[in-house]
C-alpha positions as CSV (number, residue, x, y, z in Angstrom):
1,X,-40.3,52.4,107.2
2,X,-39.9,54.7,104.3
3,X,-36.3,53.3,103.7
4,X,-37.8,49.9,103.5
5,X,-40.7,50.8,101.1
6,X,-37.8,52.3,98.9
7,X,-36.1,49.0,99.1
8,X,-39.0,46.9,98.2
9,X,-39.9,49.2,95.1
10,X,-36.3,49.1,94.0
11,X,-36.1,45.3,94.3
12,X,-39.4,45.1,92.4
13,X,-38.1,47.3,89.6
14,X,-34.8,45.3,89.6
15,X,-36.8,42.1,89.3
16,X,-39.0,43.5,86.2
17,X,-35.8,44.5,84.7
18,X,-34.1,41.4,85.2
19,X,-37.1,39.3,84.0
20,X,-37.4,41.6,80.9
21,X,-33.6,41.2,80.2
22,X,-34.0,37.4,80.3
23,X,-36.6,37.6,77.5
24,X,-34.2,39.7,75.1
25,X,-33.3,37.8,72.0
26,X,-30.4,38.9,69.7
27,X,-30.6,38.9,66.0
28,X,-29.3,35.5,64.5
29,X,-26.6,36.2,61.4
30,X,-28.1,35.4,58.1
31,X,-25.1,33.2,57.5
32,X,-25.5,31.1,60.4
33,X,-29.1,30.3,59.6
34,X,-28.3,29.8,55.8
35,X,-25.7,27.2,56.8
36,X,-28.5,25.5,59.1
37,X,-31.5,25.6,57.0
38,X,-30.5,25.7,53.2
39,X,-30.8,22.4,51.3
40,X,-29.3,21.1,48.0
41,X,-32.4,22.7,46.1
42,X,-31.8,26.2,47.9
43,X,-30.7,28.9,45.6
44,X,-30.6,32.8,46.0
45,X,-31.3,35.5,43.5
46,X,-31.0,39.3,43.9
47,X,-34.6,40.5,42.7
48,X,-36.9,43.3,43.8
49,X,-34.4,44.8,46.3
50,X,-34.0,41.5,48.0
51,X,-31.5,38.5,48.2
52,X,-34.6,36.1,47.4
53,X,-34.4,32.4,48.8
54,X,-36.0,29.8,46.8
55,X,-36.1,26.2,46.1
56,X,-36.4,24.7,42.8
57,X,-37.5,20.9,42.8
58,X,-39.0,18.5,40.3
59,X,-39.7,18.9,36.6
60,X,-42.8,19.5,34.6
61,X,-45.5,22.3,34.7
62,X,-44.1,24.8,37.1
63,X,-46.3,25.5,40.3
64,X,-45.2,28.5,42.6
65,X,-45.9,28.2,46.3
66,X,-46.3,31.4,48.3
67,X,-46.5,31.4,52.2
68,X,-48.2,33.5,54.7
69,X,-47.1,36.0,57.2
70,X,-44.5,35.1,59.5
71,X,-44.1,31.8,57.8
72,X,-41.5,30.5,55.3
73,X,-41.3,28.1,52.4
74,X,-40.9,25.4,54.8
75,X,-44.5,25.6,55.3
76,X,-45.0,23.6,51.9
77,X,-42.5,20.9,52.8
78,X,-45.5,18.0,52.8
79,X,-46.9,19.5,49.2
80,X,-43.4,19.7,47.7
81,X,-42.7,16.1,48.4
82,X,-45.7,14.9,46.6
83,X,-46.2,17.8,44.0
84,X,-42.4,17.6,42.7
85,X,-43.2,14.0,41.4
86,X,-45.1,15.6,38.7
87,X,-44.2,19.3,38.6
88,X,-41.4,21.9,38.8
89,X,-42.1,23.2,42.3
90,X,-40.8,26.6,42.9
91,X,-41.3,28.0,46.6
92,X,-40.1,31.4,47.9
93,X,-39.2,32.9,51.4
94,X,-41.0,36.2,50.6
95,X,-39.1,39.3,51.5
96,X,-39.2,40.0,55.1
97,X,-39.4,36.6,56.3
98,X,-37.4,33.1,56.1
99,X,-33.8,33.1,54.6
100,X,-34.5,36.2,52.5
101,X,-34.9,38.7,55.1
102,X,-35.4,42.5,54.8
103,X,-35.5,44.2,51.5
104,X,-33.5,47.2,50.5
105,X,-36.8,49.6,50.2
106,X,-38.5,48.3,53.3
107,X,-41.5,47.9,51.3
108,X,-43.9,45.0,52.0
109,X,-47.1,45.8,50.4
110,X,-49.4,43.2,48.2
111,X,-48.5,45.3,45.2
112,X,-44.6,44.9,45.9
113,X,-45.2,41.2,46.4
114,X,-47.3,40.7,43.3
115,X,-44.6,42.6,41.1
116,X,-42.2,40.2,42.8
117,X,-43.9,37.0,41.5
118,X,-43.8,38.6,38.1
119,X,-40.3,39.4,38.2
120,X,-39.4,36.0,39.6
121,X,-41.3,34.3,36.6
122,X,-39.4,36.5,34.3
123,X,-36.0,35.8,35.6
124,X,-36.9,31.8,35.8
125,X,-38.0,32.1,32.2
126,X,-41.4,30.9,33.1
127,X,-44.2,32.2,30.9
128,X,-47.2,30.5,32.5
129,X,-47.5,28.6,36.1
130,X,-49.9,27.3,38.5
131,X,-50.0,29.6,41.5
132,X,-50.9,28.4,45.1
133,X,-50.9,30.7,47.9
134,X,-51.6,30.4,51.8
135,X,-52.9,33.3,54.0
136,X,-51.1,36.3,52.9
137,X,-49.5,34.2,50.1
138,X,-53.3,33.6,48.9
139,X,-54.0,37.4,48.6
140,X,-50.8,37.9,46.7
141,X,-51.8,34.9,44.4
142,X,-55.1,36.2,43.5
143,X,-54.0,39.7,43.0
144,X,-51.5,38.4,40.5
145,X,-53.7,36.1,39.0
146,X,-56.2,39.1,38.4
147,X,-53.3,41.5,37.3
148,X,-51.7,38.9,35.0
149,X,-54.3,36.2,33.9
150,X,-52.2,35.2,30.8
151,X,-49.5,34.0,33.1
152,X,-51.5,31.8,35.6
153,X,-52.7,28.4,34.4
154,X,-54.5,27.4,37.8
155,X,-54.9,29.0,41.1
156,X,-55.1,27.3,44.5
157,X,-56.0,29.6,47.4
158,X,-55.5,28.2,51.1
159,X,-57.3,30.4,53.6
160,X,-56.6,33.5,51.9
161,X,-56.4,37.0,53.6
162,X,-58.1,40.3,52.5
163,X,-61.5,39.8,53.7
164,X,-61.9,43.1,55.9
165,X,-63.8,42.0,58.8
166,X,-62.1,42.8,61.9
167,X,-64.9,41.5,64.3
168,X,-64.2,37.9,63.1
169,X,-60.4,37.7,62.6
170,X,-58.4,36.6,65.9
171,X,-55.2,38.7,66.5
172,X,-52.4,36.8,67.7
173,X,-49.9,38.4,70.4
174,X,-47.1,39.1,68.0
175,X,-49.5,40.7,65.3
176,X,-51.1,42.9,68.1
177,X,-47.7,43.9,69.6
178,X,-46.4,44.8,66.1
179,X,-49.7,47.2,65.7
180,X,-49.3,48.7,69.0
181,X,-47.2,52.0,69.3
182,X,-46.0,51.3,72.8
183,X,-45.1,47.7,72.1
184,X,-43.9,47.4,68.6
185,X,-40.4,48.5,69.5
186,X,-39.9,46.0,72.0
187,X,-41.1,43.3,69.6
188,X,-37.6,43.8,68.0
189,X,-35.8,42.5,71.0
190,X,-38.3,40.7,73.1
191,X,-39.4,37.8,71.2
192,X,-39.0,34.5,73.4
193,X,-39.8,31.2,71.9
194,X,-43.1,30.7,73.9
195,X,-44.7,33.8,71.9
196,X,-43.9,31.7,68.7
197,X,-45.1,28.5,70.1
198,X,-48.3,30.2,71.2
199,X,-48.9,31.9,67.8
200,X,-48.4,28.6,66.0
201,X,-50.8,26.7,68.2
202,X,-53.5,29.3,67.2
203,X,-53.2,28.5,63.5
204,X,-53.4,24.5,64.1
205,X,-56.8,23.3,64.7
206,X,-55.1,20.3,66.6
207,X,-51.9,21.7,68.1
208,X,-50.8,18.1,69.0
209,X,-49.7,18.1,65.4
210,X,-47.2,20.9,65.9
211,X,-43.6,19.6,66.4
212,X,-40.9,21.2,68.5
213,X,-38.7,21.3,65.2
214,X,-41.5,23.5,63.6
215,X,-41.5,25.9,66.5
216,X,-37.7,26.1,66.6
217,X,-37.5,26.7,62.9
218,X,-40.2,29.6,63.2
219,X,-38.5,31.2,66.0
220,X,-35.0,30.9,64.5
221,X,-36.3,32.6,61.2
222,X,-38.2,35.3,63.3
223,X,-34.8,36.1,64.8
224,X,-32.9,36.2,61.5
225,X,-31.3,39.6,61.3
226,X,-33.8,42.3,59.9
227,X,-36.8,39.9,60.1
228,X,-38.3,41.6,63.3
229,X,-38.1,44.9,61.8
230,X,-39.6,43.8,58.5
231,X,-42.5,42.0,60.2
232,X,-43.3,45.2,62.2
233,X,-43.4,47.3,58.9
234,X,-45.4,44.4,56.9
235,X,-48.0,44.5,60.0
236,X,-48.2,48.3,59.7
237,X,-48.7,48.3,56.1
238,X,-52.2,49.6,54.7
239,X,-52.8,47.6,51.3
240,X,-55.3,48.8,49.1
241,X,-58.7,46.7,49.2
242,X,-57.9,44.3,46.4
243,X,-61.0,42.0,46.9
244,X,-62.5,43.8,43.8
245,X,-60.0,42.2,41.8
246,X,-61.4,38.5,42.4
247,X,-64.0,39.2,39.8
248,X,-61.0,39.5,37.3
249,X,-59.5,36.1,38.2
250,X,-59.8,33.9,34.9
251,X,-57.8,30.8,36.0
252,X,-59.5,27.6,37.5
253,X,-59.7,28.3,41.2
254,X,-59.5,25.7,44.1
255,X,-60.2,27.1,47.7
256,X,-58.9,25.2,50.6
257,X,-60.1,26.1,54.0
258,X,-59.8,24.8,57.6
259,X,-63.1,24.5,59.4
260,X,-61.4,25.4,62.7
261,X,-59.6,28.4,61.3
262,X,-59.3,30.9,64.2
263,X,-57.6,33.6,62.1
264,X,-59.7,33.8,59.0
265,X,-62.9,32.0,59.5
266,X,-63.8,29.6,57.0
267,X,-67.3,31.4,56.4
268,X,-65.1,33.9,54.2
269,X,-64.7,31.5,51.7
270,X,-68.2,32.4,50.3
271,X,-66.8,35.8,49.0
272,X,-64.0,34.0,46.8
273,X,-66.8,31.5,45.8
274,X,-69.4,34.2,44.9
275,X,-66.7,36.6,43.0
276,X,-64.3,33.9,41.4
277,X,-66.4,32.4,38.4
278,X,-66.3,28.5,38.7
279,X,-64.3,28.3,41.8
280,X,-64.6,25.2,44.0
281,X,-64.1,25.0,47.7
282,X,-62.9,22.0,50.1
283,X,-62.9,22.2,53.7
284,X,-61.3,20.1,56.5
285,X,-63.0,19.4,59.7
286,X,-60.8,20.2,62.6
287,X,-57.9,21.9,60.6
288,X,-56.9,25.5,61.3
289,X,-55.3,28.4,59.4
290,X,-52.6,26.3,57.6
291,X,-54.2,23.1,56.5
292,X,-51.6,22.4,53.9
293,X,-49.3,22.0,56.8
294,X,-51.5,20.5,59.4
295,X,-53.1,18.0,56.8
296,X,-50.3,18.0,54.2
297,X,-51.4,14.6,52.7
298,X,-55.1,15.1,52.6
299,X,-54.7,18.6,50.9
300,X,-51.9,18.0,48.7
301,X,-54.1,15.0,47.1
302,X,-56.9,17.4,46.5
303,X,-54.4,19.9,44.8
304,X,-53.1,17.0,42.7
305,X,-56.7,15.9,41.9
306,X,-57.6,19.7,40.9
307,X,-54.1,19.7,38.6
308,X,-55.0,16.1,37.2
309,X,-56.7,17.3,34.0
310,X,-53.4,19.3,33.1
311,X,-51.2,16.2,34.1
312,X,-53.5,13.8,32.0
313,X,-53.2,16.2,29.0
314,X,-49.3,16.0,29.1
315,X,-49.3,12.0,29.4
């Protein structure tokens, strides 16, 4: 009987080990993903310790687009198609994500990203631009706008992070794993596609709008060499509370929020409306945390209307 129990226990251990090994995903080399996902508009520049991937499309007043945590510049595809008709659109893969990958210093703070935006504008020869940011990108955008008011023409914030209320912010599985000591090391190796799919479904209000192509893209970019390590570092970075900077934002500001946002609920918009003088809010019924991706046409038209006075002045 003891002999049989030992064999059963051993079989159970081997089964668990085999199941775990099936979920292990190796890094994908940067060169392979660059070949697959760059476009004619893609460029790389060495800046802030990173080989920064960005796309530069269209002509006119520049607008810089900043994505959120674990996303990429592809989240702005729908917006870029429309904005590039009247603007020069520059969108970045923030260091730690997308095709940019890990930076040399392993620094992923809001302060670092805000400085990156300044350096990028300097390198591009841009004195002043519109800035739009989603989630983490929104937090970077308002931090930059507050610190460099002379360089921001208009500001668009899409479900920005920074509101410190742990009780109403949902934590997705990868985020939780990255912040759990016993699990974060496994995240470097065990990141199957279904985890990415689950996380993306959480940020969509209507996940029927989520495509297989979007899931594959996000999974591939997560597996880019260095990105999983960078993601863990970002998730364990403690930023200074920069909400006090909201009152220093001088640029006209449009705030966009999905009413079904499960990650950063729309009621948090009240803080931004209160502190950013003259700001305006538009919300979207049924949309989640990334309405500019989920409802790209509806949201970009609101963005264009907001930028309309500047376009009219140039005509």
